[in-house]
C-alpha positions in Angstrom: 80.8 48.9 83.7 84.4 48.6 83.4 86.3 46.2 81.3 89.9 45.2 82.2 92.1 43.0 79.7 94.8 41.1 81.6 97.8 39.8 79.6 100.2 36.8 81.1 102.6 36.5 78.4 100.4 33.7 76.5 96.6 34.5 76.4 94.1 37.5 76.7 91.7 37.5 79.4 89.0 40.5 79.4 87.1 41.0 82.2 84.1 42.9 82.6 83.5 44.4 86.3 80.4 46.2 87.7 81.4 47.9 90.8 82.9 45.1 93.3 81.2 42.3 90.8 83.0 39.9 88.0 80.2 39.9 85.8 82.1 37.7 83.2 85.5 36.4 81.9 86.4 35.9 78.0 89.6 34.1 77.2 91.5 34.6 73.9 94.2 32.3 72.9 97.1 33.6 70.6 96.1 32.1 67.5 94.6 33.6 64.3 91.0 32.1 65.5 91.7 34.3 68.9 92.9 37.2 67.5 89.9 37.5 65.3 87.6 36.9 68.4 89.6 39.4 70.3 88.9 42.0 67.5 85.3 41.0 67.5 84.6 41.8 71.2 86.6 45.2 71.4 84.0 46.4 68.4 81.1 45.1 70.0 80.8 47.5 73.3 81.1 50.7 70.9 84.7 52.3 72.0 83.8 51.7 75.5 87.6 53.2 77.1 89.5 49.9 78.7 92.5 49.1 80.5 95.2 46.4 80.4 97.0 44.8 82.9 99.9 43.1 82.3 102.0 40.0 84.4 105.0 39.1 82.7 108.3 37.4 83.3 109.8 40.0 80.7 109.5 42.6 82.5 112.5 43.9 84.7 113.1 46.5 87.6 116.2 48.7 88.6 116.3 51.1 91.1 118.6 54.0 90.4 119.8 57.6 92.4 119.7 60.7 90.3 120.7 64.2 91.1 117.3 66.4 91.9 116.6 68.3 88.5 113.6 69.3 87.1 112.4 69.9 83.5 114.3 69.2 80.2 117.8 67.8 82.3 115.3 65.5 84.5 114.1 64.2 81.0 117.6 63.7 79.6 118.9 61.6 82.5 115.7 59.6 82.5 116.4 58.9 78.4 120.0 57.8 79.2 119.0 55.7 81.8 116.1 54.3 79.9 118.7 53.5 76.8 121.1 52.2 79.3 119.2 49.6 80.9 115.9 48.8 78.3 117.5 50.0 74.5 115.3 47.8 73.0 112.3 48.6 74.6 109.5 51.4 74.1 107.2 50.2 76.8 109.3 51.5 80.3 108.7 53.6 82.9 110.0 55.8 85.8 108.6 56.3 89.3 110.2 58.6 92.0 110.5 57.0 95.5 112.3 58.6 97.8 114.3 62.8 97.9 117.4 62.2 99.8 120.0 64.9 101.0 124.0 64.1 101.4 126.7 66.1 99.9 123.9 67.1 96.9 120.0 66.1 96.9 119.5 62.6 95.5 116.1 61.1 93.7 115.8 57.8 94.1 113.7 55.9 90.8 112.3 52.9 90.3 112.6 52.2 86.6 110.5 49.4 85.2 110.4 47.9 81.0 109.1 45.5 79.1 112.7 44.0 77.7 110.2 41.5 75.1 107.9 44.0 73.9 107.0 42.0 70.9 104.6 39.5 73.0 102.2 43.0 73.0 102.3 43.6 69.4 99.5 41.8 68.0 97.3 42.4 70.5 97.9 46.4 70.4 97.5 46.0 66.5 94.0 45.1 67.0 93.3 47.9 69.7 94.7 50.6 67.2 92.8 48.8 64.6 89.3 48.6 66.4 89.8 52.2 68.0 89.6 51.5 71.3 89.8 54.0 73.8 92.8 52.5 76.1 93.5 54.2 79.4 96.5 52.7 79.8 98.5 49.3 80.3 99.5 49.0 83.9 102.0 46.7 85.6 100.9 44.5 88.1 103.4 44.5 90.5 103.6 48.3 90.7 99.3 48.5 91.1 99.9 45.7 93.9 101.7 48.4 96.0 97.7 49.7 96.8 97.3 46.7 98.5 100.5 46.3 100.5 99.3 49.6 102.2 96.2 47.8 103.9 98.6 44.8 105.0 99.9 47.3 107.8 103.2 45.1 108.8 105.3 46.2 111.4 108.9 45.3 109.1 110.3 47.1 107.2 110.7 45.0 104.1 107.8 42.5 102.8 107.5 40.0 100.2 104.2 39.3 98.6 103.6 36.1 96.8 101.1 35.5 95.1 100.3 33.2 91.6 97.6 34.6 88.8 99.0 31.7 86.5 99.3 28.3 87.0 103.2 27.9 86.0 104.9 31.1 87.1 105.0 32.4 91.0 105.3 36.2 91.3 107.3 37.5 94.5 106.9 41.3 94.9 109.3 43.1 97.3 108.4 46.5 99.1 110.5 48.7 101.2 108.8 51.1 103.4 105.6 50.5 101.5 107.8 51.1 98.1 108.5 48.5 95.5 112.2 47.4 95.0 111.7 44.4 93.1 109.7 41.6 91.6 110.1 38.3 90.2 108.4 35.9 88.0 109.6 32.8 88.4 108.4 29.2 87.0 106.9 26.6 89.4 106.1 23.0 88.0 104.4 21.7 91.4 100.9 23.7 91.4 99.2 20.3 90.7 101.5 17.4 91.7 104.7 18.0 93.8 106.1 19.5 96.9 104.8 23.0 96.4 104.9 24.6 99.7 108.8 23.4 99.6 109.1 25.0 96.1 107.4 28.1 96.9 109.6 28.3 100.7 112.9 27.6 98.2 112.0 30.5 96.1 111.4 33.0 99.3 114.9 32.0 100.8 116.6 32.9 97.5 114.8 36.2 97.2 116.0 36.7 100.6 119.8 36.0 99.7 119.5 38.4 96.7 118.0 41.3 99.2 120.7 40.3 101.5 123.7 40.3 98.8 122.0 43.9 97.1 122.1 45.3 100.7 118.3 45.9 100.6 117.7 44.2 103.9 120.3 43.5 106.5 121.2 39.8 107.6 119.6 39.8 110.7 116.7 41.4 109.5 113.4 39.7 109.9 111.1 40.2 106.5 107.5 39.3 106.2 106.1 37.4 103.9 102.7 37.2 102.7 101.4 34.4 101.1 98.1 34.9 98.7 96.8 31.2 98.2 94.3 28.6 97.4 92.3 26.2 99.6 94.4 23.3 97.9 98.1 24.7 99.2 96.3 26.2 102.5 97.1 23.7 105.1 100.3 22.3 103.9 101.8 25.8 103.6 100.7 26.7 107.2 102.6 23.5 108.7 105.5 24.3 106.5 105.6 27.7 107.2 105.6 27.0 110.8 109.0 25.4 112.0 110.3 28.5 109.9 111.6 31.3 111.9 113.6 33.6 109.5 110.4 35.0 108.3 107.6 36.5 110.0 104.7 34.2 107.6 101.2 35.4 106.9 99.2 33.1 104.6 95.8 34.4 103.3 93.3 32.1 101.2 92.0 34.1 98.2 88.8 33.1 98.3 88.2 34.9 102.2 90.7 37.2 101.1 88.0 38.5 97.9 85.4 37.9 100.4 87.0 40.3 102.7 87.5 42.5 100.5 83.5 42.2 99.3 84.8 41.5 95.5 81.6 39.3 94.4 83.3 36.5 91.6 81.1 33.5 90.1 83.2 30.9 91.0 86.0 29.9 93.5 89.1 30.9 92.6 92.6 29.2 92.6 94.5 32.1 91.2 94.9 35.7 92.7 94.1 37.5 89.0 90.8 38.6 90.1 92.0 40.5 93.2 94.4 42.4 91.1 92.1 43.1 87.7 89.3 44.4 90.4 91.9 46.9 91.6 93.0 47.6 88.1 89.2 48.4 87.7 88.7 51.1 89.7 91.7 53.0 88.7 90.0 55.9 86.0 93.2 56.6 83.9 96.3 54.7 85.8 99.1 54.3 82.9 102.6 52.6 83.3 103.3 51.9 79.9 101.3 52.8 77.1 102.5 56.1 74.3 100.6 58.7 73.6 99.8 57.0 70.5 98.3 54.4 71.8 96.2 56.4 74.2 94.8 58.8 71.7 91.3 57.5 71.3 91.2 57.7 75.4 91.7 61.1 75.1 89.3 61.6 72.4 86.8 59.7 74.3 87.3 62.3 77.8 86.9 65.1 75.6 83.8 63.5 74.0 82.2 63.1 77.9 83.3 66.7 78.6 81.5 68.2 75.4 78.6 66.1 76.3 78.6 67.4 80.0 79.0 71.1 78.7 76.1 70.3 76.3 73.7 69.1 78.9 75.0 72.1 81.4 74.2 74.4 78.2 70.6 73.1 77.9 69.7 72.9 81.6 70.7 76.5 81.6 68.2 77.1 78.4 65.6 75.2 80.0 65.6 77.4 83.3 65.8 80.7 81.2 62.9 79.6 79.1 60.8 78.3 82.2 61.5 82.0 83.8 60.7 83.8 80.9 57.5 82.3 80.7 56.8 82.9 84.5 57.5 86.6 84.0 55.7 86.5 80.8 52.7 85.1 82.4 52.9 87.6 85.6 53.6 90.4 82.8 49.9 89.1 81.3 48.3 89.3 85.1 49.8 92.7 85.6 48.2 93.9 82.1 44.8 92.8 83.1 45.0 93.9 86.4 46.2 97.2 85.3 43.2 97.4 82.4 40.3 96.7 85.2 42.2 99.2 87.3 42.2 102.0 84.5 38.1 101.1 83.8 37.7 102.1 87.3 39.0 105.4 87.2 37.5 105.9 84.2 34.2 105.1 85.5 34.7 107.1 88.5 36.2 110.4 86.5 33.0 110.3 83.9 30.7 110.4 87.4 32.6 113.2 88.6 32.7 115.0 85.2 28.8 114.6 85.4 28.3 116.6 88.6 31.1 119.0 88.3 32.2 121.5 85.8 35.4 123.7 86.4 34.5 127.1 84.9 37.8 128.7 85.7 39.9 126.1 83.0 39.3 127.1 79.5 38.7 124.8 76.7 41.8 125.5 75.2 43.8 124.5 78.1 41.7 121.8 78.7 42.2 120.8 75.5 46.1 121.0 75.7 46.0 119.3 78.9 44.1 116.0 76.9 46.8 116.4 74.5 49.8 116.6 76.7 48.5 113.4 78.6 47.5 111.1 75.5 50.9 112.5 74.1 52.5 111.3 77.8 50.6 108.2 77.7 51.0 107.1 74.1 54.8 108.0 73.6 56.7 108.6 77.2 54.8 107.0 80.1 57.7 105.6 82.3 58.5 104.1 85.4 61.3 104.9 87.4 62.8 101.2 87.2 65.0 101.7 84.3 66.6 105.1 86.0 67.0 103.1 89.1 69.1 100.1 87.4 70.8 102.8 85.5 72.1 104.9 88.5 72.8 101.6 90.3 75.2 100.3 88.1 76.9 103.6 88.3 76.9 104.0 92.0 77.6 100.0 92.6 81.3 100.8 91.6 82.0 102.5 94.7 80.9 99.7 97.3 81.3 102.4 100.1 78.5 104.4 98.9 74.8 103.2 100.2 71.8 105.3 98.5 69.1 106.3 101.4 66.7 108.1 99.0 65.5 108.4 95.4 63.0 111.1 94.0 61.7 110.5 90.7 59.8 112.6 88.5 58.8 113.4 84.5 59.1 116.7 83.7 58.8 118.6 80.2 62.2 120.9 81.2 65.3 119.8 81.9 65.6 122.1 84.4 62.7 121.3 87.0 63.2 121.0 90.4 60.6 119.2 91.9 57.0 117.9 90.6 56.0 121.1 91.5 57.5 123.0 89.0 56.2 120.8 85.9 53.5 122.8 84.3 52.1 120.5 81.0 49.8 123.2 79.6 51.2 126.5 80.0 54.6 127.1 78.0 57.7 128.0 80.3 58.6 131.3 80.9 62.5 132.1 81.3 64.1 134.0 83.6 65.8 133.3 86.4 69.5 133.2 87.5 71.7 130.8 85.1 74.3 128.6 86.3 76.7 129.1 83.0 78.2 125.5 85.0 75.1 123.7 84.0 73.4 122.4 81.2 71.3 124.9 79.0 67.5 124.2 80.2 65.8 122.4 77.5 62.2 121.7 76.6 61.3 118.3 76.2 60.5 115.0 77.9 63.1 114.6 80.5 63.2 111.5 83.7 64.5 113.5 87.2 65.7 111.7 90.0 67.2 113.6 93.1 69.6 110.7 94.9 70.5 111.3 98.5 73.2 108.7 100.0 76.2 108.6 102.4 79.4 106.2 102.7 79.3 103.3 104.9 82.1 103.2 107.8 83.4 106.6 107.2 86.5 107.2 109.2 86.9 110.7 108.7 88.8 110.7 105.2 87.2 113.8 103.8 89.8 113.4 101.0 89.0 110.2 100.1 85.3 110.6 100.2 85.6 113.8 98.3 87.3 112.1 95.9 85.1 109.4 95.0 82.1 112.1 94.6 83.7 113.7 92.2 84.9 109.7 90.6 80.9 109.3 90.5 80.3 112.3 88.6 82.7 111.9 86.2 81.6 108.2 85.9 78.1 109.3 85.1 79.2 112.1 82.9 81.4 110.6 80.5 78.8 107.3 80.4 77.0 109.4 78.2 73.2 107.9 79.7 72.5 111.2 81.2 71.7 114.8 80.0 73.3 116.4 82.7 74.4 115.1 86.4 74.8 117.6 89.1 76.3 117.1 92.5 73.9 118.9 94.8 75.5 118.0 98.4 78.8 117.0 99.2 80.6 115.3 102.2 82.5 118.5 102.7 82.0 121.5 100.7 83.9 124.9 102.0 82.3 127.6 99.5 81.4 130.8 101.1 77.5 130.2 100.7 77.2 126.1 101.8 77.3 124.6 104.7 79.9 121.8 106.4 78.2 119.0 105.9 79.4 115.0 107.8 78.8 114.7 111.3 81.1 114.7 113.9 80.5 112.4 117.3 82.0 114.0 120.5 81.7 110.5 122.2 83.6 109.1 119.2 87.3 110.6 120.2 86.5 113.4 117.5 85.3 110.4 114.5 83.2 111.4 111.9 80.3 109.1 112.1 78.9 110.3 108.7 79.5 111.4 105.1 76.6 112.4 103.3 76.4 113.3 99.5 73.1 114.1 97.2 73.0 114.2 93.2 70.6 115.2 90.6 70.4 113.2 87.4 68.3 114.1 84.5 67.8 111.7 81.2 66.0 112.6 78.0 63.0 110.5 77.2 63.8 110.1 72.9 60.2 109.7 71.5 61.4 106.6 70.1 62.0 104.6 73.7 
């Protein structure tokens, strides 16, 4: 539901729109009772936003040209012109219409303002007192630019004639789709008198003014679109047929509303429903409202944004909770399946133990093995997932490297080369060649991973890949996550006791096809993990 307040200088009309349907219209007179009812009306819909559409005879329009400026210079020149044309009004607005380049760039501006702002004061005070979110104060003539775009006239100048109240006739002049001026003139023949003659006389008066101001040429044809009701349609049509100075188009307001699919409860005599519907489509259009008058609307928009963020966070939280629940269920299922497998193998082991006795293994050695296995199972049993994640995070810094092979095992010494070197029941004897560049061998419990990979899209730049391998090693060492990191194979190693790595294809014009690398990572497993 969107609410539009429509003010014509005397009474206030509150309209409620649901899409293209006018649900209700409430009228408030400018007396004490009407103002009290207006206050009660605003308090009744719980701080929902409204917009105020004004159609006032005290609205003036000025076209000026100023140098093309930006920032504070532009604000200063606008302030001087506002003080010149609208000295006593705080409700004023400037809109840029075009930029022309002559000796210097000039900007054509349309200045609009309300010369009698006191008409709005009692209504604006109630809006302020009720803390109603006011999205903006909208000028009806400037809003009608949207309607002119739909006319698609072949003429440069268009005069749109409409009547929103019985006593005033609105004429808005548009040149190349831009509003130039708008006049709200009194007319007394809406119900009695020669209405068609009065309308035509006012249109001719507007044409003479346009010619005198050199807005249109004397010989230029001007299109006149008149929006009227059924009562005056026939008389206006007959009267305009005899005029050759204008290109007349007569639009019956109810047919126009039906063509635009705008639903109103009763047959219309005036055009206010059309413009109020156009105002209801705007989300935050504003011409005259000052920042202080729109602060509750800004609070309203901030509240909507916070609600949207809260809903998004709640949705994300529910998604994470659901994911965790599914993971927990899968974990429980895995535990149950693992327990069944454990029982199966224990039964198999007991069956084999009854039929086979290993006389070559001493009781003490068997006891050491059992104790070691129990210790590993209770405190140090691990899987390669955690180490794979750590290494993957480090390798992902270098998008050119692709891992082809990942060997993982657990050992009681940090320098074990493969699972075959691991002996849990016998202490390890020292000896062998010691590399001073490597960390000193240490006894404990270690995860050891031997990783092989290659560089993607290798173009023969050995300097780059060697530097990348060294950077990878340094990054992993400096992270402090590993006991030791050793590069076991580089893409190019020119030491006397090493082989040259990196495949060269003769059919590729000497281009290097692959650059391989391998490294060994040792991570100590503390008893607390």
